[in-house]
PDB file of N, CA, C and O in Angstrom:
ATOM      1  N   UNK A   1      46.237-101.060  54.537  1.00  0.00           N
ATOM      2  CA  UNK A   1      45.688-101.609  55.917  1.00  0.00           C
ATOM      3  C   UNK A   1      45.137-100.376  56.208  1.00  0.00           C
ATOM      4  O   UNK A   1      45.721 -99.302  56.353  1.00  0.00           O
ATOM      5  N   UNK A   2      43.532-100.721  56.306  1.00  0.00           N
ATOM      6  CA  UNK A   2      42.562 -99.599  56.680  1.00  0.00           C
ATOM      7  C   UNK A   2      41.923 -99.852  57.976  1.00  0.00           C
ATOM      8  O   UNK A   2      41.445-100.960  58.218  1.00  0.00           O
ATOM      9  N   UNK A   3      41.890 -98.999  58.730  1.00  0.00           N
ATOM     10  CA  UNK A   3      41.080 -98.997  60.026  1.00  0.00           C
ATOM     11  C   UNK A   3      39.976 -98.122  59.902  1.00  0.00           C
ATOM     12  O   UNK A   3      39.753 -97.405  58.926  1.00  0.00           O
ATOM     13  N   UNK A   4      39.153 -98.224  61.140  1.00  0.00           N
ATOM     14  CA  UNK A   4      37.939 -97.506  61.242  1.00  0.00           C
ATOM     15  C   UNK A   4      38.110 -95.959  60.851  1.00  0.00           C
ATOM     16  O   UNK A   4      37.204 -95.335  60.300  1.00  0.00           O
ATOM     17  N   UNK A   5      39.249 -95.442  61.155  1.00  0.00           N
ATOM     18  CA  UNK A   5      39.585 -94.088  60.677  1.00  0.00           C
ATOM     19  C   UNK A   5      39.493 -93.735  59.243  1.00  0.00           C
ATOM     20  O   UNK A   5      39.648 -92.571  58.874  1.00  0.00           O
ATOM     21  N   UNK A   6      39.252 -94.673  58.450  1.00  0.00           N
ATOM     22  CA  UNK A   6      39.458 -94.624  56.986  1.00  0.00           C
ATOM     23  C   UNK A   6      40.448 -93.905  56.360  1.00  0.00           C
ATOM     24  O   UNK A   6      40.221 -93.014  55.541  1.00  0.00           O
ATOM     25  N   UNK A   7      41.597 -94.280  56.735  1.00  0.00           N
ATOM     26  CA  UNK A   7      42.731 -93.525  56.170  1.00  0.00           C
ATOM     27  C   UNK A   7      42.871 -93.214  54.662  1.00  0.00           C
ATOM     28  O   UNK A   7      43.435 -92.208  54.231  1.00  0.00           O
ATOM     29  N   UNK A   8      42.283 -94.206  53.878  1.00  0.00           N
ATOM     30  CA  UNK A   8      42.312 -93.953  52.544  1.00  0.00           C
ATOM     31  C   UNK A   8      41.483 -92.593  51.969  1.00  0.00           C
ATOM     32  O   UNK A   8      41.514 -92.213  50.798  1.00  0.00           O
ATOM     33  N   UNK A   9      40.822 -92.024  52.943  1.00  0.00           N
ATOM     34  CA  UNK A   9      40.097 -90.815  52.699  1.00  0.00           C
ATOM     35  C   UNK A   9      40.849 -89.529  52.954  1.00  0.00           C
ATOM     36  O   UNK A   9      40.491 -88.450  52.483  1.00  0.00           O
ATOM     37  N   UNK A  10      41.878 -89.695  53.699  1.00  0.00           N
ATOM     38  CA  UNK A  10      42.686 -88.600  53.973  1.00  0.00           C
ATOM     39  C   UNK A  10      43.657 -88.105  52.651  1.00  0.00           C
ATOM     40  O   UNK A  10      44.233 -88.921  51.932  1.00  0.00           O
ATOM     41  N   UNK A  11      43.726 -86.783  52.478  1.00  0.00           N
ATOM     42  CA  UNK A  11      44.624 -86.359  51.411  1.00  0.00           C
ATOM     43  C   UNK A  11      45.514 -85.503  51.663  1.00  0.00           C
ATOM     44  O   UNK A  11      45.314 -84.497  52.343  1.00  0.00           O
ATOM     45  N   UNK A  12      46.672 -85.837  51.100  1.00  0.00           N
ATOM     46  CA  UNK A  12      47.977 -85.256  51.630  1.00  0.00           C
ATOM     47  C   UNK A  12      47.857 -83.646  51.291  1.00  0.00           C
ATOM     48  O   UNK A  12      47.228 -83.189  50.336  1.00  0.00           O
ATOM     49  N   UNK A  13      48.397 -83.082  52.012  1.00  0.00           N
ATOM     50  CA  UNK A  13      48.460 -81.390  51.915  1.00  0.00           C
ATOM     51  C   UNK A  13      47.138 -80.871  52.229  1.00  0.00           C
ATOM     52  O   UNK A  13      46.960 -79.653  52.211  1.00  0.00           O
ATOM     53  N   UNK A  14      45.991 -81.844  52.576  1.00  0.00           N
ATOM     54  CA  UNK A  14      44.709 -81.178  52.533  1.00  0.00           C
ATOM     55  C   UNK A  14      44.572 -81.382  54.471  1.00  0.00           C
ATOM     56  O   UNK A  14      44.557 -80.477  55.304  1.00  0.00           O
ATOM     57  N   UNK A  15      44.490 -82.895  54.703  1.00  0.00           N
ATOM     58  CA  UNK A  15      44.381 -83.345  55.750  1.00  0.00           C
ATOM     59  C   UNK A  15      45.598 -83.440  56.773  1.00  0.00           C
ATOM     60  O   UNK A  15      45.534 -83.446  58.002  1.00  0.00           O
ATOM     61  N   UNK A  16      46.704 -83.513  55.973  1.00  0.00           N
ATOM     62  CA  UNK A  16      47.981 -83.687  56.787  1.00  0.00           C
ATOM     63  C   UNK A  16      49.169 -83.251  55.972  1.00  0.00           C
ATOM     64  O   UNK A  16      49.013 -83.072  54.764  1.00  0.00           O
ATOM     65  N   UNK A  17      50.317 -83.070  56.523  1.00  0.00           N
ATOM     66  CA  UNK A  17      51.319 -82.679  55.847  1.00  0.00           C
ATOM     67  C   UNK A  17      52.330 -84.026  55.598  1.00  0.00           C
ATOM     68  O   UNK A  17      52.842 -84.664  56.518  1.00  0.00           O
ATOM     69  N   UNK A  18      52.490 -84.291  54.274  1.00  0.00           N
ATOM     70  CA  UNK A  18      53.250 -85.672  54.194  1.00  0.00           C
ATOM     71  C   UNK A  18      54.784 -85.220  54.309  1.00  0.00           C
ATOM     72  O   UNK A  18      55.333 -84.167  53.983  1.00  0.00           O
ATOM     73  N   UNK A  19      55.280 -86.404  54.892  1.00  0.00           N
ATOM     74  CA  UNK A  19      56.743 -86.463  55.226  1.00  0.00           C
ATOM     75  C   UNK A  19      57.396 -87.594  54.471  1.00  0.00           C
ATOM     76  O   UNK A  19      56.647 -88.527  54.182  1.00  0.00           O
ATOM     77  N   UNK A  20      58.522 -87.670  54.141  1.00  0.00           N
ATOM     78  CA  UNK A  20      59.424 -88.620  53.740  1.00  0.00           C
ATOM     79  C   UNK A  20      59.605 -89.831  54.795  1.00  0.00           C
ATOM     80  O   UNK A  20      59.756 -89.619  55.998  1.00  0.00           O
ATOM     81  N   UNK A  21      59.581 -90.921  54.311  1.00  0.00           N
ATOM     82  CA  UNK A  21      59.329 -92.168  55.130  1.00  0.00           C
ATOM     83  C   UNK A  21      60.477 -92.082  56.353  1.00  0.00           C
ATOM     84  O   UNK A  21      60.192 -92.510  57.472  1.00  0.00           O
ATOM     85  N   UNK A  22      61.786 -91.504  56.067  1.00  0.00           N
ATOM     86  CA  UNK A  22      62.819 -91.397  56.939  1.00  0.00           C
ATOM     87  C   UNK A  22      62.796 -89.894  57.742  1.00  0.00           C
ATOM     88  O   UNK A  22      63.677 -89.716  58.583  1.00  0.00           O
ATOM     89  N   UNK A  23      61.875 -88.887  57.515  1.00  0.00           N
ATOM     90  CA  UNK A  23      61.788 -87.858  58.313  1.00  0.00           C
ATOM     91  C   UNK A  23      62.818 -86.917  57.782  1.00  0.00           C
ATOM     92  O   UNK A  23      63.115 -85.953  58.487  1.00  0.00           O
ATOM     93  N   UNK A  24      63.327 -87.058  56.767  1.00  0.00           N
ATOM     94  CA  UNK A  24      64.481 -86.159  56.543  1.00  0.00           C
ATOM     95  C   UNK A  24      63.963 -84.791  55.976  1.00  0.00           C
ATOM     96  O   UNK A  24      64.803 -83.902  55.837  1.00  0.00           O
ATOM     97  N   UNK A  25      62.699 -84.546  55.645  1.00  0.00           N
ATOM     98  CA  UNK A  25      62.189 -83.237  55.293  1.00  0.00           C
ATOM     99  C   UNK A  25      61.445 -82.678  56.298  1.00  0.00           C
ATOM    100  O   UNK A  25      60.724 -81.749  55.934  1.00  0.00           O
ATOM    101  N   UNK A  26      61.406 -83.011  57.600  1.00  0.00           N
ATOM    102  CA  UNK A  26      60.716 -82.846  58.716  1.00  0.00           C
ATOM    103  C   UNK A  26      61.113 -81.188  58.988  1.00  0.00           C
ATOM    104  O   UNK A  26      60.236 -80.326  58.929  1.00  0.00           O
ATOM    105  N   UNK A  27      62.295 -80.918  59.240  1.00  0.00           N
ATOM    106  CA  UNK A  27      62.562 -79.627  59.665  1.00  0.00           C
ATOM    107  C   UNK A  27      62.313 -78.546  58.495  1.00  0.00           C
ATOM    108  O   UNK A  27      61.944 -77.417  58.818  1.00  0.00           O
ATOM    109  N   UNK A  28      62.507 -78.870  57.176  1.00  0.00           N
ATOM    110  CA  UNK A  28      61.967 -77.980  56.012  1.00  0.00           C
ATOM    111  C   UNK A  28      60.414 -77.919  56.102  1.00  0.00           C
ATOM    112  O   UNK A  28      59.881 -76.811  56.025  1.00  0.00           O
ATOM    113  N   UNK A  29      59.753 -78.888  56.240  1.00  0.00           N
ATOM    114  CA  UNK A  29      58.151 -78.790  56.213  1.00  0.00           C
ATOM    115  C   UNK A  29      57.705 -77.746  57.361  1.00  0.00           C
ATOM    116  O   UNK A  29      56.888 -76.846  57.170  1.00  0.00           O
ATOM    117  N   UNK A  30      58.363 -78.000  58.585  1.00  0.00           N
ATOM    118  CA  UNK A  30      58.093 -77.212  59.689  1.00  0.00           C
ATOM    119  C   UNK A  30      58.407 -75.813  59.334  1.00  0.00           C
ATOM    120  O   UNK A  30      57.555 -74.964  59.596  1.00  0.00           O
ATOM    121  N   UNK A  31      59.457 -75.477  58.802  1.00  0.00           N
ATOM    122  CA  UNK A  31      59.798 -74.162  58.419  1.00  0.00           C
ATOM    123  C   UNK A  31      59.065 -73.539  57.474  1.00  0.00           C
ATOM    124  O   UNK A  31      58.810 -72.338  57.560  1.00  0.00           O
ATOM    125  N   UNK A  32      58.637 -74.323  56.441  1.00  0.00           N
ATOM    126  CA  UNK A  32      57.669 -73.638  55.295  1.00  0.00           C
ATOM    127  C   UNK A  32      56.370 -73.454  56.054  1.00  0.00           C
ATOM    128  O   UNK A  32      55.807 -72.376  55.869  1.00  0.00           O
ATOM    129  N   UNK A  33      55.771 -74.359  56.913  1.00  0.00           N
ATOM    130  CA  UNK A  33      54.460 -73.891  57.518  1.00  0.00           C
ATOM    131  C   UNK A  33      54.574 -72.893  58.568  1.00  0.00           C
ATOM    132  O   UNK A  33      53.557 -72.314  58.949  1.00  0.00           O
ATOM    133  N   UNK A  34      55.852 -72.600  59.138  1.00  0.00           N
ATOM    134  CA  UNK A  34      55.889 -71.518  60.099  1.00  0.00           C
ATOM    135  C   UNK A  34      55.896 -70.068  59.151  1.00  0.00           C
ATOM    136  O   UNK A  34      55.431 -69.002  59.553  1.00  0.00           O
ATOM    137  N   UNK A  35      56.473 -70.265  57.929  1.00  0.00           N
ATOM    138  CA  UNK A  35      56.487 -68.941  57.164  1.00  0.00           C
ATOM    139  C   UNK A  35      55.264 -69.080  56.395  1.00  0.00           C
ATOM    140  O   UNK A  35      55.208 -68.235  55.502  1.00  0.00           O
ATOM    141  N   UNK A  36      54.221 -69.897  56.441  1.00  0.00           N
ATOM    142  CA  UNK A  36      52.922 -69.900  55.894  1.00  0.00           C
ATOM    143  C   UNK A  36      51.930 -70.204  56.739  1.00  0.00           C
ATOM    144  O   UNK A  36      51.306 -71.203  56.381  1.00  0.00           O
ATOM    145  N   UNK A  37      51.521 -69.661  57.826  1.00  0.00           N
ATOM    146  CA  UNK A  37      50.840 -70.026  58.836  1.00  0.00           C
ATOM    147  C   UNK A  37      49.113 -70.136  58.424  1.00  0.00           C
ATOM    148  O   UNK A  37      48.330 -70.921  58.958  1.00  0.00           O
ATOM    149  N   UNK A  38      48.797 -69.225  57.437  1.00  0.00           N
ATOM    150  CA  UNK A  38      47.454 -69.524  56.846  1.00  0.00           C
ATOM    151  C   UNK A  38      47.380 -70.833  56.204  1.00  0.00           C
ATOM    152  O   UNK A  38      46.256 -71.328  56.293  1.00  0.00           O
ATOM    153  N   UNK A  39      48.235 -71.537  55.589  1.00  0.00           N
ATOM    154  CA  UNK A  39      48.187 -72.718  55.018  1.00  0.00           C
ATOM    155  C   UNK A  39      48.187 -73.823  56.023  1.00  0.00           C
ATOM    156  O   UNK A  39      47.529 -74.851  55.860  1.00  0.00           O
ATOM    157  N   UNK A  40      48.998 -73.573  57.151  1.00  0.00           N
ATOM    158  CA  UNK A  40      49.191 -74.541  58.298  1.00  0.00           C
ATOM    159  C   UNK A  40      47.860 -74.538  58.857  1.00  0.00           C
ATOM    160  O   UNK A  40      47.327 -75.643  58.962  1.00  0.00           O
ATOM    161  N   UNK A  41      47.097 -73.342  59.305  1.00  0.00           N
ATOM    162  CA  UNK A  41      45.941 -73.297  59.698  1.00  0.00           C
ATOM    163  C   UNK A  41      44.780 -74.128  58.764  1.00  0.00           C
ATOM    164  O   UNK A  41      43.883 -74.763  59.318  1.00  0.00           O
ATOM    165  N   UNK A  42      44.871 -74.067  57.667  1.00  0.00           N
ATOM    166  CA  UNK A  42      43.989 -74.645  56.611  1.00  0.00           C
ATOM    167  C   UNK A  42      43.964 -76.117  56.943  1.00  0.00           C
ATOM    168  O   UNK A  42      42.984 -76.794  57.255  1.00  0.00           O
ATOM    169  N   UNK A  43      45.320 -76.514  56.807  1.00  0.00           N
ATOM    170  CA  UNK A  43      45.303 -78.117  57.028  1.00  0.00           C
ATOM    171  C   UNK A  43      44.815 -78.533  58.491  1.00  0.00           C
ATOM    172  O   UNK A  43      44.163 -79.573  58.592  1.00  0.00           O
ATOM    173  N   UNK A  44      45.038 -77.932  59.392  1.00  0.00           N
ATOM    174  CA  UNK A  44      44.565 -78.231  60.855  1.00  0.00           C
ATOM    175  C   UNK A  44      43.279 -78.224  60.866  1.00  0.00           C
ATOM    176  O   UNK A  44      42.692 -79.151  61.425  1.00  0.00           O
ATOM    177  N   UNK A  45      42.490 -77.071  60.190  1.00  0.00           N
ATOM    178  CA  UNK A  45      41.110 -77.019  60.111  1.00  0.00           C
ATOM    179  C   UNK A  45      40.445 -78.271  59.378  1.00  0.00           C
ATOM    180  O   UNK A  45      39.474 -78.857  59.855  1.00  0.00           O
ATOM    181  N   UNK A  46      41.106 -78.657  58.075  1.00  0.00           N
ATOM    182  CA  UNK A  46      40.598 -79.786  57.531  1.00  0.00           C
ATOM    183  C   UNK A  46      40.796 -81.130  58.350  1.00  0.00           C
ATOM    184  O   UNK A  46      39.918 -81.992  58.357  1.00  0.00           O
ATOM    185  N   UNK A  47      41.941 -81.261  59.011  1.00  0.00           N
ATOM    186  CA  UNK A  47      42.161 -82.506  59.779  1.00  0.00           C
ATOM    187  C   UNK A  47      41.207 -82.460  60.922  1.00  0.00           C
ATOM    188  O   UNK A  47      40.775 -83.568  61.238  1.00  0.00           O
ATOM    189  N   UNK A  48      40.737 -81.366  61.677  1.00  0.00           N
ATOM    190  CA  UNK A  48      39.911 -81.314  62.616  1.00  0.00           C
ATOM    191  C   UNK A  48      38.707 -81.685  62.150  1.00  0.00           C
ATOM    192  O   UNK A  48      38.108 -82.632  62.658  1.00  0.00           O
ATOM    193  N   UNK A  49      38.223 -80.995  61.146  1.00  0.00           N
ATOM    194  CA  UNK A  49      36.789 -81.264  60.625  1.00  0.00           C
ATOM    195  C   UNK A  49      36.839 -82.932  60.188  1.00  0.00           C
ATOM    196  O   UNK A  49      35.923 -83.660  60.569  1.00  0.00           O
ATOM    197  N   UNK A  50      37.754 -83.379  59.521  1.00  0.00           N
ATOM    198  CA  UNK A  50      37.741 -85.116  59.440  1.00  0.00           C
ATOM    199  C   UNK A  50      37.342 -85.868  60.576  1.00  0.00           C
ATOM    200  O   UNK A  50      36.428 -86.687  60.660  1.00  0.00           O
ATOM    201  N   UNK A  51      38.237 -85.440  61.535  1.00  0.00           N
ATOM    202  CA  UNK A  51      38.131 -86.226  62.824  1.00  0.00           C
ATOM    203  C   UNK A  51      36.871 -86.049  63.539  1.00  0.00           C
ATOM    204  O   UNK A  51      36.464 -86.968  64.249  1.00  0.00           O
ATOM    205  N   UNK A  52      36.095 -84.774  63.406  1.00  0.00           N
ATOM    206  CA  UNK A  52      34.945 -84.652  64.162  1.00  0.00           C
ATOM    207  C   UNK A  52      33.827 -85.599  63.886  1.00  0.00           C
ATOM    208  O   UNK A  52      32.975 -85.819  64.747  1.00  0.00           O
ATOM    209  N   UNK A  53      33.797 -86.260  62.522  1.00  0.00           N
ATOM    210  CA  UNK A  53      32.684 -87.102  62.084  1.00  0.00           C
ATOM    211  C   UNK A  53      32.983 -88.449  62.879  1.00  0.00           C
ATOM    212  O   UNK A  53      32.089 -89.293  62.947  1.00  0.00           O
ATOM    213  N   UNK A  54      34.242 -88.675  63.493  1.00  0.00           N
ATOM    214  CA  UNK A  54      34.442 -89.885  64.529  1.00  0.00           C
ATOM    215  C   UNK A  54      34.097 -89.633  65.796  1.00  0.00           C
ATOM    216  O   UNK A  54      34.160 -90.609  66.543  1.00  0.00           O
ATOM    217  N   UNK A  55      33.718 -88.521  66.310  1.00  0.00           N
ATOM    218  CA  UNK A  55      33.568 -87.875  67.586  1.00  0.00           C
ATOM    219  C   UNK A  55      32.297 -88.331  68.175  1.00  0.00           C
ATOM    220  O   UNK A  55      32.184 -88.290  69.400  1.00  0.00           O
ATOM    221  N   UNK A  56      31.360 -88.746  67.468  1.00  0.00           N
ATOM    222  CA  UNK A  56      29.811 -88.860  67.711  1.00  0.00           C
ATOM    223  C   UNK A  56      29.678 -90.428  68.005  1.00  0.00           C
ATOM    224  O   UNK A  56      29.425 -91.264  67.138  1.00  0.00           O
ATOM    225  N   UNK A  57      29.917 -90.731  69.534  1.00  0.00           N
ATOM    226  CA  UNK A  57      30.123 -91.889  69.944  1.00  0.00           C
ATOM    227  C   UNK A  57      28.522 -92.875  69.615  1.00  0.00           C
ATOM    228  O   UNK A  57      28.505 -94.103  69.520  1.00  0.00           O
ATOM    229  N   UNK A  58      27.594 -92.193  69.520  1.00  0.00           N
ATOM    230  CA  UNK A  58      26.327 -92.812  69.062  1.00  0.00           C
ATOM    231  C   UNK A  58      26.308 -93.215  67.700  1.00  0.00           C
ATOM    232  O   UNK A  58      25.990 -94.360  67.376  1.00  0.00           O
ATOM    233  N   UNK A  59      26.623 -92.356  66.904  1.00  0.00           N
ATOM    234  CA  UNK A  59      26.782 -92.681  65.331  1.00  0.00           C
ATOM    235  C   UNK A  59      27.850 -93.883  65.220  1.00  0.00           C
ATOM    236  O   UNK A  59      27.592 -94.866  64.525  1.00  0.00           O
ATOM    237  N   UNK A  60      29.007 -93.771  65.900  1.00  0.00           N
ATOM    238  CA  UNK A  60      29.904 -94.801  65.804  1.00  0.00           C
ATOM    239  C   UNK A  60      29.542 -96.239  66.349  1.00  0.00           C
ATOM    240  O   UNK A  60      30.073 -97.275  65.949  1.00  0.00           O
ATOM    241  N   UNK A  61      28.708 -96.166  67.176  1.00  0.00           N
ATOM    242  CA  UNK A  61      28.061 -97.103  67.673  1.00  0.00           C
ATOM    243  C   UNK A  61      26.993 -97.914  66.672  1.00  0.00           C
ATOM    244  O   UNK A  61      27.063 -99.130  66.488  1.00  0.00           O
ATOM    245  N   UNK A  62      26.301 -97.312  66.246  1.00  0.00           N
ATOM    246  CA  UNK A  62      25.398 -97.605  65.148  1.00  0.00           C
ATOM    247  C   UNK A  62      25.896 -97.973  63.946  1.00  0.00           C
ATOM    248  O   UNK A  62      25.242 -98.717  63.215  1.00  0.00           O
ATOM    249  N   UNK A  63      27.043 -97.527  63.609  1.00  0.00           N
ATOM    250  CA  UNK A  63      27.830 -97.970  62.432  1.00  0.00           C
ATOM    251  C   UNK A  63      28.598 -99.446  62.640  1.00  0.00           C
ATOM    252  O   UNK A  63      28.924-100.232  61.751  1.00  0.00           O
ATOM    253  N   UNK A  64      28.771 -99.570  63.962  1.00  0.00           N
ATOM    254  CA  UNK A  64      29.367-100.793  64.501  1.00  0.00           C
ATOM    255  C   UNK A  64      28.450-102.010  64.215  1.00  0.00           C
ATOM    256  O   UNK A  64      28.675-103.075  63.639  1.00  0.00           O
ATOM    257  N   UNK A  65      27.372-101.515  64.792  1.00  0.00           N
ATOM    258  CA  UNK A  65      25.938-102.663  64.651  1.00  0.00           C
ATOM    259  C   UNK A  65      25.675-102.956  63.420  1.00  0.00           C
ATOM    260  O   UNK A  65      25.438-104.131  63.140  1.00  0.00           O
ATOM    261  N   UNK A  66      25.662-102.136  62.599  1.00  0.00           N
ATOM    262  CA  UNK A  66      25.253-102.135  61.234  1.00  0.00           C
ATOM    263  C   UNK A  66      26.352-103.005  60.586  1.00  0.00           C
ATOM    264  O   UNK A  66      25.924-103.904  59.862  1.00  0.00           O
ATOM    265  N   UNK A  67      27.652-102.904  60.713  1.00  0.00           N
ATOM    266  CA  UNK A  67      28.588-103.621  60.039  1.00  0.00           C
ATOM    267  C   UNK A  67      28.576-105.051  60.549  1.00  0.00           C
ATOM    268  O   UNK A  67      28.759-105.926  59.703  1.00  0.00           O
ATOM    269  N   UNK A  68      28.358-105.470  62.012  1.00  0.00           N
ATOM    270  CA  UNK A  68      27.896-106.661  62.426  1.00  0.00           C
ATOM    271  C   UNK A  68      26.705-107.291  61.924  1.00  0.00           C
ATOM    272  O   UNK A  68      26.624-108.499  61.701  1.00  0.00           O
ATOM    273  N   UNK A  69      25.774-106.448  61.748  1.00  0.00           N
ATOM    274  CA  UNK A  69      24.565-107.034  61.068  1.00  0.00           C
ATOM    275  C   UNK A  69      24.903-107.459  59.532  1.00  0.00           C
ATOM    276  O   UNK A  69      24.528-108.568  59.151  1.00  0.00           O
ATOM    277  N   UNK A  70      25.403-106.845  58.899  1.00  0.00           N
ATOM    278  CA  UNK A  70      25.886-107.168  57.586  1.00  0.00           C
ATOM    279  C   UNK A  70      26.794-108.304  57.461  1.00  0.00           C
ATOM    280  O   UNK A  70      26.689-108.994  56.447  1.00  0.00           O
ATOM    281  N   UNK A  71      27.700-108.612  58.371  1.00  0.00           N
ATOM    282  CA  UNK A  71      28.419-109.646  58.568  1.00  0.00           C
ATOM    283  C   UNK A  71      27.756-110.876  58.846  1.00  0.00           C
ATOM    284  O   UNK A  71      28.044-111.925  58.269  1.00  0.00           O
ATOM    285  N   UNK A  72      26.762-110.758  59.829  1.00  0.00           N
ATOM    286  CA  UNK A  72      25.863-112.092  60.317  1.00  0.00           C
ATOM    287  C   UNK A  72      25.016-112.393  58.815  1.00  0.00           C
ATOM    288  O   UNK A  72      24.921-113.531  58.356  1.00  0.00           O
ATOM    289  N   UNK A  73      24.528-111.386  58.260  1.00  0.00           N
ATOM    290  CA  UNK A  73      23.696-111.739  57.017  1.00  0.00           C
ATOM    291  C   UNK A  73      24.473-112.517  55.710  1.00  0.00           C
ATOM    292  O   UNK A  73      24.027-113.449  55.040  1.00  0.00           O
ATOM    293  N   UNK A  74      25.659-111.888  55.586  1.00  0.00           N
ATOM    294  CA  UNK A  74      26.524-112.375  54.625  1.00  0.00           C
ATOM    295  C   UNK A  74      27.225-113.678  54.968  1.00  0.00           C
ATOM    296  O   UNK A  74      27.617-114.395  54.048  1.00  0.00           O
ATOM    297  N   UNK A  75      27.384-113.983  56.069  1.00  0.00           N
ATOM    298  CA  UNK A  75      27.882-115.323  56.594  1.00  0.00           C
ATOM    299  C   UNK A  75      26.843-116.211  56.889  1.00  0.00           C
ATOM    300  O   UNK A  75      27.109-117.225  57.534  1.00  0.00           O
ATOM    301  N   UNK A  76      25.707-115.989  56.518  1.00  0.00           N
ATOM    302  CA  UNK A  76      24.503-116.876  56.588  1.00  0.00           C
ATOM    303  C   UNK A  76      24.060-117.238  58.050  1.00  0.00           C
ATOM    304  O   UNK A  76      23.389-118.248  58.261  1.00  0.00           O
ATOM    305  N   UNK A  77      24.477-116.330  59.123  1.00  0.00           N
ATOM    306  CA  UNK A  77      23.954-116.541  60.264  1.00  0.00           C
ATOM    307  C   UNK A  77      22.694-116.126  60.891  1.00  0.00           C
ATOM    308  O   UNK A  77      22.197-116.577  61.923  1.00  0.00           O
ATOM    309  N   UNK A  78      22.241-115.185  60.107  1.00  0.00           N
ATOM    310  CA  UNK A  78      20.826-114.627  60.035  1.00  0.00           C
ATOM    311  C   UNK A  78      20.269-114.330  58.904  1.00  0.00           C
ATOM    312  O   UNK A  78      20.996-114.004  57.966  1.00  0.00           O
ATOM    313  N   UNK A  79      18.969-114.374  58.758  1.00  0.00           N
ATOM    314  CA  UNK A  79      18.105-113.875  57.514  1.00  0.00           C
ATOM    315  C   UNK A  79      18.131-112.276  57.510  1.00  0.00           C
ATOM    316  O   UNK A  79      17.960-111.755  58.612  1.00  0.00           O
ATOM    317  N   UNK A  80      18.289-111.580  56.607  1.00  0.00           N
ATOM    318  CA  UNK A  80      18.197-110.235  56.519  1.00  0.00           C
ATOM    319  C   UNK A  80      16.752-109.799  56.559  1.00  0.00           C
ATOM    320  O   UNK A  80      15.896-110.375  55.887  1.00  0.00           O
ATOM    321  N   UNK A  81      16.482-108.760  57.367  1.00  0.00           N
ATOM    322  CA  UNK A  81      15.175-108.053  57.265  1.00  0.00           C
ATOM    323  C   UNK A  81      15.178-107.126  56.127  1.00  0.00           C
ATOM    324  O   UNK A  81      16.076-106.288  56.052  1.00  0.00           O
ATOM    325  N   UNK A  82      14.332-107.191  55.304  1.00  0.00           N
ATOM    326  CA  UNK A  82      14.291-106.556  53.935  1.00  0.00           C
ATOM    327  C   UNK A  82      14.719-105.137  54.309  1.00  0.00           C
ATOM    328  O   UNK A  82      15.813-104.706  53.945  1.00  0.00           O
ATOM    329  N   UNK A  83      13.844-104.389  55.053  1.00  0.00           N
ATOM    330  CA  UNK A  83      14.025-103.062  55.299  1.00  0.00           C
ATOM    331  C   UNK A  83      15.340-102.603  55.893  1.00  0.00           C
ATOM    332  O   UNK A  83      15.847-101.550  55.505  1.00  0.00           O
ATOM    333  N   UNK A  84      15.833-103.253  56.695  1.00  0.00           N
ATOM    334  CA  UNK A  84      17.272-102.910  57.238  1.00  0.00           C
ATOM    335  C   UNK A  84      18.206-103.285  56.135  1.00  0.00           C
ATOM    336  O   UNK A  84      19.168-102.522  56.038  1.00  0.00           O
ATOM    337  N   UNK A  85      18.164-104.252  55.294  1.00  0.00           N
ATOM    338  CA  UNK A  85      19.092-104.542  54.293  1.00  0.00           C
ATOM    339  C   UNK A  85      18.969-103.423  53.277  1.00  0.00           C
ATOM    340  O   UNK A  85      20.037-102.919  52.929  1.00  0.00           O
ATOM    341  N   UNK A  86      17.827-102.933  52.727  1.00  0.00           N
ATOM    342  CA  UNK A  86      17.642-102.089  52.113  1.00  0.00           C
ATOM    343  C   UNK A  86      18.464-100.824  52.275  1.00  0.00           C
ATOM    344  O   UNK A  86      19.062-100.229  51.378  1.00  0.00           O
ATOM    345  N   UNK A  87      18.395-100.490  53.624  1.00  0.00           N
ATOM    346  CA  UNK A  87      19.179 -99.333  54.349  1.00  0.00           C
ATOM    347  C   UNK A  87      20.677 -99.681  54.053  1.00  0.00           C
ATOM    348  O   UNK A  87      21.350 -98.845  53.450  1.00  0.00           O
ATOM    349  N   UNK A  88      21.205-100.800  54.420  1.00  0.00           N
ATOM    350  CA  UNK A  88      22.587-101.099  54.668  1.00  0.00           C
ATOM    351  C   UNK A  88      23.031-101.013  53.126  1.00  0.00           C
ATOM    352  O   UNK A  88      23.999-100.324  52.803  1.00  0.00           O
ATOM    353  N   UNK A  89      22.277-101.748  52.180  1.00  0.00           N
ATOM    354  CA  UNK A  89      22.850-101.773  50.794  1.00  0.00           C
ATOM    355  C   UNK A  89      22.836-100.571  49.931  1.00  0.00           C
ATOM    356  O   UNK A  89      23.467-100.526  48.875  1.00  0.00           O
ATOM    357  N   UNK A  90      22.114 -99.597  50.383  1.00  0.00           N
ATOM    358  CA  UNK A  90      21.876 -98.481  49.634  1.00  0.00           C
ATOM    359  C   UNK A  90      21.030 -98.566  48.625  1.00  0.00           C
ATOM    360  O   UNK A  90      20.795 -97.576  47.931  1.00  0.00           O
TER     361      UNK A  90
END
């Protein structure tokens, strides 16, 4: 399941600290990062940098409009404008 946050782009130990599904390693992970603050800061910095690209509300609105436009074209509801379609399709 993927959301607008593009979770598949997140990398374990780069953007977040992975945990066991039952959180049995939580205390161990916290202790490790407390002993290695530089590594913890690196993960936080990478996570913040990843999140910053979603903070631009205008860009997010433009992306939403382009997604809707592509949906309307692909579902046959509108004819594509060649210039816009070239931009969307790369």
